[in-house]
Each structure stands twice: as C-alpha cells, then as structure tokens.
Backbone atoms as SQL, in Angstrom:
CREATE TABLE atoms (id INTEGER PRIMARY KEY, chain TEXT, resi INTEGER, resn TEXT, atom TEXT, x REAL, y REAL, z REAL);
INSERT INTO atoms VALUES
  (1, 'A', 1, 'MET', 'N', -39.209, 14.918, 37.929),
  (2, 'A', 1, 'MET', 'CA', -38.181, 14.405, 38.443),
  (3, 'A', 1, 'MET', 'C', -37.859, 13.567, 37.580),
  (4, 'A', 2, 'ILE', 'N', -38.864, 12.244, 38.135),
  (5, 'A', 2, 'ILE', 'CA', -37.845, 10.801, 37.665),
  (6, 'A', 2, 'ILE', 'C', -37.683, 10.981, 36.453),
  (7, 'A', 3, 'LEU', 'N', -38.953, 11.617, 35.692),
  (8, 'A', 3, 'LEU', 'CA', -39.108, 11.378, 33.963),
  (9, 'A', 3, 'LEU', 'C', -37.545, 12.318, 33.003),
  (10, 'A', 4, 'GLY', 'N', -37.035, 13.409, 34.556),
  (11, 'A', 4, 'GLY', 'CA', -36.516, 14.201, 33.419),
  (12, 'A', 4, 'GLY', 'C', -34.567, 13.003, 34.084),
  (13, 'A', 5, 'LYS', 'N', -34.823, 12.657, 34.533),
  (14, 'A', 5, 'LYS', 'CA', -33.853, 11.246, 35.126),
  (15, 'A', 5, 'LYS', 'C', -33.663, 10.305, 33.873),
  (16, 'A', 6, 'ILE', 'N', -35.189, 9.964, 33.673),
  (17, 'A', 6, 'ILE', 'CA', -34.830, 8.702, 32.664),
  (18, 'A', 6, 'ILE', 'C', -34.587, 9.417, 31.286),
  (19, 'A', 7, 'LYS', 'N', -35.402, 10.870, 30.602),
  (20, 'A', 7, 'LYS', 'CA', -34.497, 11.325, 29.268),
  (21, 'A', 7, 'LYS', 'C', -33.204, 11.134, 29.187),
  (22, 'A', 8, 'ALA', 'N', -32.650, 12.069, 29.990),
  (23, 'A', 8, 'ALA', 'CA', -31.063, 12.627, 30.513),
  (24, 'A', 8, 'ALA', 'C', -30.523, 10.689, 29.907),
  (25, 'A', 9, 'GLY', 'N', -30.964, 10.335, 31.413),
  (26, 'A', 9, 'GLY', 'CA', -30.935, 8.753, 30.992),
  (27, 'A', 9, 'GLY', 'C', -30.306, 7.907, 29.449),
  (28, 'A', 10, 'ILE', 'N', -31.251, 8.152, 29.340),
  (29, 'A', 10, 'ILE', 'CA', -31.782, 7.421, 27.377),
  (30, 'A', 10, 'ILE', 'C', -30.826, 8.485, 26.576),
  (31, 'A', 11, 'LEU', 'N', -30.856, 9.281, 26.772),
  (32, 'A', 11, 'LEU', 'CA', -29.582, 10.171, 25.433),
  (33, 'A', 11, 'LEU', 'C', -28.589, 10.260, 26.289),
  (34, 'A', 12, 'VAL', 'N', -28.018, 9.793, 27.384),
  (35, 'A', 12, 'VAL', 'CA', -26.518, 9.255, 27.514),
  (36, 'A', 12, 'VAL', 'C', -25.982, 8.173, 26.981),
  (37, 'A', 13, 'PHE', 'N', -26.931, 7.639, 27.345),
  (38, 'A', 13, 'PHE', 'CA', -27.011, 5.849, 26.481),
  (39, 'A', 13, 'PHE', 'C', -27.091, 6.149, 24.943),
  (40, 'A', 14, 'GLY', 'N', -27.611, 6.511, 24.726),
  (41, 'A', 14, 'GLY', 'CA', -27.998, 7.214, 22.826),
  (42, 'A', 14, 'GLY', 'C', -26.797, 7.108, 22.943),
  (43, 'A', 15, 'ILE', 'N', -26.151, 8.161, 23.230),
  (44, 'A', 15, 'ILE', 'CA', -24.643, 8.770, 23.076),
  (45, 'A', 15, 'ILE', 'C', -23.439, 8.028, 22.433),
  (46, 'A', 16, 'ALA', 'N', -23.106, 7.608, 24.433),
  (47, 'A', 16, 'ALA', 'CA', -23.045, 6.324, 24.395),
  (48, 'A', 16, 'ALA', 'C', -23.125, 5.276, 23.495),
  (49, 'A', 17, 'LEU', 'N', -23.966, 4.676, 22.858),
  (50, 'A', 17, 'LEU', 'CA', -24.313, 3.401, 21.407),
  (51, 'A', 17, 'LEU', 'C', -23.554, 3.898, 20.515),
  (52, 'A', 18, 'PHE', 'N', -23.920, 5.755, 20.306),
  (53, 'A', 18, 'PHE', 'CA', -23.514, 5.843, 18.962),
  (54, 'A', 18, 'PHE', 'C', -22.152, 6.557, 18.068),
  (55, 'A', 19, 'MET', 'N', -21.470, 6.528, 19.562),
  (56, 'A', 19, 'MET', 'CA', -19.823, 6.956, 19.607),
  (57, 'A', 19, 'MET', 'C', -19.244, 5.692, 19.046),
  (58, 'A', 20, 'THR', 'N', -20.096, 4.869, 20.574),
  (59, 'A', 20, 'THR', 'CA', -19.311, 2.790, 20.305),
  (60, 'A', 20, 'THR', 'C', -19.136, 2.552, 18.684),
  (61, 'A', 21, 'ASN', 'N', -20.434, 2.479, 18.495),
  (62, 'A', 21, 'ASN', 'CA', -20.808, 2.262, 17.233),
  (63, 'A', 21, 'ASN', 'C', -19.895, 2.837, 16.205),
  (64, 'A', 22, 'SER', 'N', -19.490, 4.299, 16.027),
  (65, 'A', 22, 'SER', 'CA', -19.410, 4.655, 14.716),
  (66, 'A', 22, 'SER', 'C', -17.532, 4.636, 14.845),
  (67, 'A', 23, 'SER', 'N', -16.849, 4.098, 16.873),
  (68, 'A', 23, 'SER', 'CA', -15.561, 3.924, 16.852),
  (69, 'A', 23, 'SER', 'C', -14.775, 2.351, 15.866),
  (70, 'A', 24, 'PHE', 'N', -16.414, 1.992, 15.810),
  (71, 'A', 24, 'PHE', 'CA', -15.746, 0.206, 14.865),
  (72, 'A', 24, 'PHE', 'C', -15.500, 0.487, 13.517),
  (73, 'A', 25, 'GLY', 'N', -16.251, 1.661, 13.303),
  (74, 'A', 25, 'GLY', 'CA', -16.474, 1.136, 11.811),
  (75, 'A', 25, 'GLY', 'C', -15.503, 2.063, 11.293),
  (76, 'A', 26, 'GLN', 'N', -14.940, 1.530, 9.535),
  (77, 'A', 26, 'GLN', 'CA', -13.819, 1.752, 9.168),
  (78, 'A', 26, 'GLN', 'C', -13.475, 3.268, 8.994),
  (79, 'A', 27, 'SER', 'N', -12.662, 3.885, 9.287),
  (80, 'A', 27, 'SER', 'CA', -12.248, 4.813, 9.402),
  (81, 'A', 27, 'SER', 'C', -11.779, 5.148, 8.018),
  (82, 'A', 28, 'ASP', 'N', -12.904, 6.336, 7.524),
  (83, 'A', 28, 'ASP', 'CA', -12.606, 7.959, 6.371),
  (84, 'A', 28, 'ASP', 'C', -11.657, 8.275, 5.792),
  (85, 'A', 29, 'ASN', 'N', -10.205, 7.950, 7.040),
  (86, 'A', 29, 'ASN', 'CA', -8.846, 8.836, 6.511),
  (87, 'A', 29, 'ASN', 'C', -7.651, 7.985, 7.105),
  (88, 'A', 30, 'LYS', 'N', -7.867, 6.695, 6.300),
  (89, 'A', 30, 'LYS', 'CA', -7.007, 5.473, 6.099),
  (90, 'A', 30, 'LYS', 'C', -6.343, 5.932, 4.823),
  (91, 'A', 31, 'GLN', 'N', -5.268, 5.841, 4.760),
  (92, 'A', 31, 'GLN', 'CA', -4.087, 6.461, 4.158),
  (93, 'A', 31, 'GLN', 'C', -4.331, 5.679, 1.920),
  (94, 'A', 32, 'GLU', 'N', -4.277, 6.063, 1.016),
  (95, 'A', 32, 'GLU', 'CA', -5.225, 5.610, 0.076),
  (96, 'A', 32, 'GLU', 'C', -3.994, 4.753, 0.051),
  (97, 'A', 33, 'ARG', 'N', -4.220, 2.878, -0.755),
  (98, 'A', 33, 'ARG', 'CA', -3.732, 2.429, -1.426),
  (99, 'A', 33, 'ARG', 'C', -2.929, 3.155, -2.740),
  (100, 'A', 34, 'LYS', 'N', -1.563, 2.649, -2.765),
  (101, 'A', 34, 'LYS', 'CA', -0.874, 3.195, -4.048),
  (102, 'A', 34, 'LYS', 'C', -0.862, 2.863, -5.148),
  (103, 'A', 35, 'ALA', 'N', -1.040, 2.500, -6.480),
  (104, 'A', 35, 'ALA', 'CA', -0.494, 1.998, -7.020),
  (105, 'A', 35, 'ALA', 'C', 0.616, 1.672, -7.565),
  (106, 'A', 36, 'PRO', 'N', 0.523, 0.100, -7.922),
  (107, 'A', 36, 'PRO', 'CA', 2.820, 0.075, -7.760),
  (108, 'A', 36, 'PRO', 'C', 3.155, 0.971, -8.417),
  (109, 'A', 37, 'PRO', 'N', 4.999, 0.734, -8.695),
  (110, 'A', 37, 'PRO', 'CA', 4.662, 2.444, -9.365),
  (111, 'A', 37, 'PRO', 'C', 5.438, 2.205, -10.982),
  (112, 'A', 38, 'THR', 'N', 5.316, 3.237, -12.248),
  (113, 'A', 38, 'THR', 'CA', 6.118, 2.289, -13.837),
  (114, 'A', 38, 'THR', 'C', 7.020, 2.372, -13.865),
  (115, 'A', 39, 'PHE', 'N', 7.458, 1.586, -14.049),
  (116, 'A', 39, 'PHE', 'CA', 8.872, 1.313, -15.109),
  (117, 'A', 39, 'PHE', 'C', 9.825, 2.966, -15.417),
  (118, 'A', 40, 'LYS', 'N', 9.135, 3.950, -16.007),
  (119, 'A', 40, 'LYS', 'CA', 9.477, 5.231, -15.309),
  (120, 'A', 40, 'LYS', 'C', 9.925, 6.458, -14.683),
  (121, 'A', 41, 'GLU', 'N', 8.702, 5.686, -13.601),
  (122, 'A', 41, 'GLU', 'CA', 8.796, 6.219, -12.562),
  (123, 'A', 41, 'GLU', 'C', 10.424, 5.605, -11.780),
  (124, 'A', 42, 'LEU', 'N', 10.444, 4.366, -12.126),
  (125, 'A', 42, 'LEU', 'CA', 11.428, 3.531, -11.689),
  (126, 'A', 42, 'LEU', 'C', 12.996, 4.397, -11.678),
  (127, 'A', 43, 'ILE', 'N', 13.288, 4.198, -13.229),
  (128, 'A', 43, 'ILE', 'CA', 14.159, 5.395, -14.177),
  (129, 'A', 43, 'ILE', 'C', 14.153, 6.186, -13.875),
  (130, 'A', 44, 'GLU', 'N', 13.453, 6.939, -13.601),
  (131, 'A', 44, 'GLU', 'CA', 13.429, 8.795, -13.481),
  (132, 'A', 44, 'GLU', 'C', 13.501, 8.310, -11.645),
  (133, 'A', 45, 'LYS', 'N', 13.727, 7.956, -10.959),
  (134, 'A', 45, 'LYS', 'CA', 14.899, 7.646, -9.308),
  (135, 'A', 45, 'LYS', 'C', 15.620, 6.818, -8.756),
  (136, 'A', 46, 'MET', 'N', 15.838, 5.945, -9.668),
  (137, 'A', 46, 'MET', 'CA', 16.999, 4.213, -9.123),
  (138, 'A', 46, 'MET', 'C', 18.370, 4.543, -10.277),
  (139, 'A', 47, 'ASP', 'N', 17.771, 4.924, -11.206),
  (140, 'A', 47, 'ASP', 'CA', 18.411, 5.244, -12.832),
  (141, 'A', 47, 'ASP', 'C', 20.264, 5.896, -12.420),
  (142, 'A', 48, 'ALA', 'N', 20.713, 5.448, -12.133),
  (143, 'A', 48, 'ALA', 'CA', 22.153, 6.536, -11.165),
  (144, 'A', 48, 'ALA', 'C', 22.790, 6.604, -12.491),
  (145, 'A', 49, 'ASN', 'N', 23.102, 5.486, -13.668),
  (146, 'A', 49, 'ASN', 'CA', 23.775, 6.248, -14.452),
  (147, 'A', 49, 'ASN', 'C', 23.722, 6.242, -16.161),
  (148, 'A', 50, 'GLU', 'N', 22.307, 6.634, -15.439),
  (149, 'A', 50, 'GLU', 'CA', 20.977, 7.409, -17.025),
  (150, 'A', 50, 'GLU', 'C', 20.988, 6.266, -18.171),
  (151, 'A', 51, 'ASP', 'N', 20.841, 4.915, -17.872),
  (152, 'A', 51, 'ASP', 'CA', 21.423, 3.956, -19.677),
  (153, 'A', 51, 'ASP', 'C', 19.743, 2.949, -19.681),
  (154, 'A', 52, 'GLY', 'N', 18.894, 3.802, -18.787),
  (155, 'A', 52, 'GLY', 'CA', 17.347, 3.401, -19.264),
  (156, 'A', 52, 'GLY', 'C', 17.084, 1.638, -18.746),
  (157, 'A', 53, 'LYS', 'N', 18.084, 1.800, -17.907),
  (158, 'A', 53, 'LYS', 'CA', 17.699, 0.588, -17.398),
  (159, 'A', 53, 'LYS', 'C', 18.126, -0.462, -15.703),
  (160, 'A', 54, 'LEU', 'N', 17.872, -1.173, -15.042),
  (161, 'A', 54, 'LEU', 'CA', 18.650, -1.065, -13.716),
  (162, 'A', 54, 'LEU', 'C', 19.134, -2.561, -13.452),
  (163, 'A', 55, 'SER', 'N', 20.026, -2.302, -12.803),
  (164, 'A', 55, 'SER', 'CA', 20.983, -3.489, -12.278),
  (165, 'A', 55, 'SER', 'C', 20.482, -2.664, -10.757),
  (166, 'A', 56, 'LYS', 'N', 20.877, -4.387, -10.308),
  (167, 'A', 56, 'LYS', 'CA', 20.509, -5.212, -9.339),
  (168, 'A', 56, 'LYS', 'C', 21.779, -4.305, -8.300),
  (169, 'A', 57, 'GLU', 'N', 22.703, -3.082, -8.127),
  (170, 'A', 57, 'GLU', 'CA', 22.566, -2.155, -7.390),
  (171, 'A', 57, 'GLU', 'C', 22.686, -0.512, -7.229),
  (172, 'A', 58, 'GLU', 'N', 21.028, -0.238, -8.131),
  (173, 'A', 58, 'GLU', 'CA', 20.339, 0.659, -8.782),
  (174, 'A', 58, 'GLU', 'C', 19.365, 0.393, -7.828),
  (175, 'A', 59, 'ILE', 'N', 18.601, -0.588, -8.395),
  (176, 'A', 59, 'ILE', 'CA', 17.900, -0.795, -6.917),
  (177, 'A', 59, 'ILE', 'C', 17.648, -0.463, -5.633),
  (178, 'A', 60, 'LYS', 'N', 16.196, -0.848, -5.560),
  (179, 'A', 60, 'LYS', 'CA', 15.776, -1.061, -3.372),
  (180, 'A', 60, 'LYS', 'C', 14.387, -0.738, -3.478),
  (181, 'A', 61, 'GLY', 'N', 14.918, -2.006, -2.773),
  (182, 'A', 61, 'GLY', 'CA', 13.113, -2.149, -1.653),
  (183, 'A', 61, 'GLY', 'C', 12.756, -3.962, -2.548),
  (184, 'A', 62, 'PRO', 'N', 11.599, -3.995, -2.927),
  (185, 'A', 62, 'PRO', 'CA', 10.653, -5.153, -2.520),
  (186, 'A', 62, 'PRO', 'C', 11.207, -5.845, -3.788),
  (187, 'A', 63, 'LEU', 'N', 11.550, -4.956, -4.753),
  (188, 'A', 63, 'LEU', 'CA', 12.279, -5.665, -6.513),
  (189, 'A', 63, 'LEU', 'C', 13.142, -6.079, -6.561),
  (190, 'A', 64, 'LYS', 'N', 14.587, -5.497, -5.729),
  (191, 'A', 64, 'LYS', 'CA', 15.847, -5.829, -5.443),
  (192, 'A', 64, 'LYS', 'C', 15.670, -7.120, -4.763),
  (193, 'A', 65, 'LYS', 'N', 14.952, -7.707, -3.652),
  (194, 'A', 65, 'LYS', 'CA', 14.761, -9.841, -3.336),
  (195, 'A', 65, 'LYS', 'C', 13.990, -10.404, -4.794),
  (196, 'A', 66, 'ASP', 'N', 13.457, -9.930, -5.464),
  (197, 'A', 66, 'ASP', 'CA', 12.986, -10.523, -6.482),
  (198, 'A', 66, 'ASP', 'C', 14.112, -10.497, -8.251),
  (199, 'A', 67, 'PHE', 'N', 15.390, -9.835, -8.124),
  (200, 'A', 67, 'PHE', 'CA', 15.525, -9.392, -8.935),
  (201, 'A', 67, 'PHE', 'C', 15.408, -10.468, -9.576),
  (202, 'A', 68, 'ALA', 'N', 16.091, -11.824, -9.769),
  (203, 'A', 68, 'ALA', 'CA', 16.795, -12.442, -10.237),
  (204, 'A', 68, 'ALA', 'C', 15.356, -12.967, -11.363),
  (205, 'A', 69, 'LYS', 'N', 14.085, -13.079, -10.371),
  (206, 'A', 69, 'LYS', 'CA', 13.158, -13.385, -11.157),
  (207, 'A', 69, 'LYS', 'C', 12.290, -12.508, -11.937),
  (208, 'A', 70, 'VAL', 'N', 12.715, -11.122, -12.606),
  (209, 'A', 70, 'VAL', 'CA', 12.126, -10.653, -13.246),
  (210, 'A', 70, 'VAL', 'C', 13.315, -9.991, -14.309),
  (211, 'A', 71, 'ASP', 'N', 14.584, -10.748, -13.976),
  (212, 'A', 71, 'ASP', 'CA', 15.180, -10.276, -14.921),
  (213, 'A', 71, 'ASP', 'C', 15.761, -11.904, -15.464),
  (214, 'A', 72, 'THR', 'N', 14.972, -12.031, -16.096),
  (215, 'A', 72, 'THR', 'CA', 14.897, -12.850, -16.879),
  (216, 'A', 72, 'THR', 'C', 15.853, -13.233, -18.548),
  (217, 'A', 73, 'ASP', 'N', 16.019, -12.236, -18.154),
  (218, 'A', 73, 'ASP', 'CA', 17.543, -13.245, -19.382),
  (219, 'A', 73, 'ASP', 'C', 19.034, -13.196, -18.694),
  (220, 'A', 74, 'GLU', 'N', 18.642, -13.138, -18.388),
  (221, 'A', 74, 'GLU', 'CA', 20.375, -13.056, -16.811),
  (222, 'A', 74, 'GLU', 'C', 20.709, -12.188, -17.464),
  (223, 'A', 75, 'ASP', 'N', 20.873, -11.183, -17.672),
  (224, 'A', 75, 'ASP', 'CA', 22.322, -10.139, -18.228),
  (225, 'A', 75, 'ASP', 'C', 22.396, -9.026, -16.526),
  (226, 'A', 76, 'GLY', 'N', 21.595, -8.879, -15.801),
  (227, 'A', 76, 'GLY', 'CA', 22.250, -8.098, -15.002),
  (228, 'A', 76, 'GLY', 'C', 21.762, -7.087, -14.368),
  (229, 'A', 77, 'PHE', 'N', 20.886, -7.140, -15.460),
  (230, 'A', 77, 'PHE', 'CA', 20.242, -5.667, -16.057),
  (231, 'A', 77, 'PHE', 'C', 18.362, -6.099, -16.428),
  (232, 'A', 78, 'ILE', 'N', 17.444, -4.990, -14.823),
  (233, 'A', 78, 'ILE', 'CA', 16.364, -5.606, -16.006),
  (234, 'A', 78, 'ILE', 'C', 15.711, -3.987, -16.605),
  (235, 'A', 79, 'THR', 'N', 15.046, -5.021, -17.739),
  (236, 'A', 79, 'THR', 'CA', 14.858, -3.931, -18.903),
  (237, 'A', 79, 'THR', 'C', 13.057, -3.157, -18.722),
  (238, 'A', 80, 'GLU', 'N', 12.817, -2.331, -19.215),
  (239, 'A', 80, 'GLU', 'CA', 11.816, -2.563, -19.479),
  (240, 'A', 80, 'GLU', 'C', 10.398, -3.418, -19.995),
  (241, 'A', 81, 'GLU', 'N', 10.803, -3.774, -20.423),
  (242, 'A', 81, 'GLU', 'CA', 9.873, -5.312, -21.234),
  (243, 'A', 81, 'GLU', 'C', 10.022, -6.571, -20.175),
  (244, 'A', 82, 'GLU', 'N', 11.064, -6.538, -19.429),
  (245, 'A', 82, 'GLU', 'CA', 11.422, -7.631, -18.738),
  (246, 'A', 82, 'GLU', 'C', 10.289, -7.024, -17.677),
  (247, 'A', 83, 'PHE', 'N', 10.710, -6.071, -16.565),
  (248, 'A', 83, 'PHE', 'CA', 9.383, -5.323, -15.994),
  (249, 'A', 83, 'PHE', 'C', 8.259, -6.136, -16.464),
  (250, 'A', 84, 'GLU', 'N', 7.746, -5.043, -17.490),
  (251, 'A', 84, 'GLU', 'CA', 6.930, -4.851, -17.515),
  (252, 'A', 84, 'GLU', 'C', 5.877, -6.627, -16.909),
  (253, 'A', 85, 'LYS', 'N', 6.419, -7.649, -17.670),
  (254, 'A', 85, 'LYS', 'CA', 6.662, -9.210, -17.998),
  (255, 'A', 85, 'LYS', 'C', 6.201, -10.205, -16.471),
  (256, 'A', 86, 'ALA', 'N', 6.683, -9.330, -15.431),
  (257, 'A', 86, 'ALA', 'CA', 6.955, -9.561, -14.183),
  (258, 'A', 86, 'ALA', 'C', 5.718, -10.082, -13.824),
  (259, 'A', 87, 'PRO', 'N', 5.866, -11.140, -13.061),
  (260, 'A', 87, 'PRO', 'CA', 4.788, -11.473, -11.807),
  (261, 'A', 87, 'PRO', 'C', 4.271, -10.275, -11.344),
  (262, 'A', 88, 'LYS', 'N', 3.466, -9.883, -10.808),
  (263, 'A', 88, 'LYS', 'CA', 3.582, -8.627, -9.980),
  (264, 'A', 88, 'LYS', 'C', 3.328, -9.504, -8.226),
  (265, 'A', 89, 'PRO', 'N', 4.085, -8.549, -7.491),
  (266, 'A', 89, 'PRO', 'CA', 4.019, -8.919, -5.821),
  (267, 'A', 89, 'PRO', 'C', 2.438, -9.334, -5.709),
  (268, 'A', 90, 'LYS', 'N', 1.876, -10.204, -4.456),
  (269, 'A', 90, 'LYS', 'CA', 0.887, -10.532, -3.424),
  (270, 'A', 90, 'LYS', 'C', 0.844, -9.939, -2.718),
  (271, 'A', 91, 'GLY', 'N', -0.360, -8.896, -2.095),
  (272, 'A', 91, 'GLY', 'CA', -0.433, -8.131, -0.820),
  (273, 'A', 91, 'GLY', 'C', 0.005, -8.763, 0.040),
  (274, 'A', 92, 'PRO', 'N', -0.461, -8.085, 1.013),
  (275, 'A', 92, 'PRO', 'CA', -0.339, -8.810, 2.314),
  (276, 'A', 92, 'PRO', 'C', -1.407, -10.048, 2.499),
  (277, 'A', 93, 'SER', 'N', -1.857, -10.887, 3.373),
  (278, 'A', 93, 'SER', 'CA', -2.893, -11.902, 3.226),
  (279, 'A', 93, 'SER', 'C', -3.122, -11.472, 4.159),
  (280, 'A', 94, 'ARG', 'N', -4.812, -11.364, 4.054),
  (281, 'A', 94, 'ARG', 'CA', -6.149, -11.408, 6.040),
  (282, 'A', 94, 'ARG', 'C', -6.239, -12.252, 6.524),
  (283, 'A', 95, 'LYS', 'N', -6.461, -11.904, 7.346),
  (284, 'A', 95, 'LYS', 'CA', -6.642, -13.403, 8.236),
  (285, 'A', 95, 'LYS', 'C', -7.792, -12.797, 9.089);
C-alpha cells in the first residue's frame, strides 16, 4: 500500500517536472521571421501611379519614417538603386 503511494507520488512529481520544464522551453510554433521586402514587392504593393519609383505619399510603414535617409539624391522618390544602397534597419534590441 505504501509502496503504491510512493510510486504514484514519484510518477506525479515526474509528470509535473516534465510539464514545467517543457513549458519554459522555446515554442516550436513561433511565427517565423519574415525577410524584408524586395524593391519589386514594394513597387507591386505601393506604387500607385506605376512609375517604377516610390514617393513619400505612396510609402507606408517604417520606410516612410526613414524616407530622407533612403532618398539620397533628394528628388522626392526612392528608386531601386537607392533602395538597395539604403542602410538596413536594425532589429529590436534584446535585453
């Protein structure tokens, strides 16, 4: 009788330990990181007047904030060449 309770206690403790340990591990179903969009993808999504360039009015998201940094010739448009030479954004810092 006592031996059965000890075995049951060890089994419950082992299961609890296993469940706790696995819950602290990294999740396998995290959303995969997306690669930054290519210039072609941006043109397809944002080039409203279909001129092959992106104006500040057409752009959305983080690129709009850094428009002046990317538009190196200051003509009011981002071309493919300017986009390719643009500084890459830094990811969120880890603490």
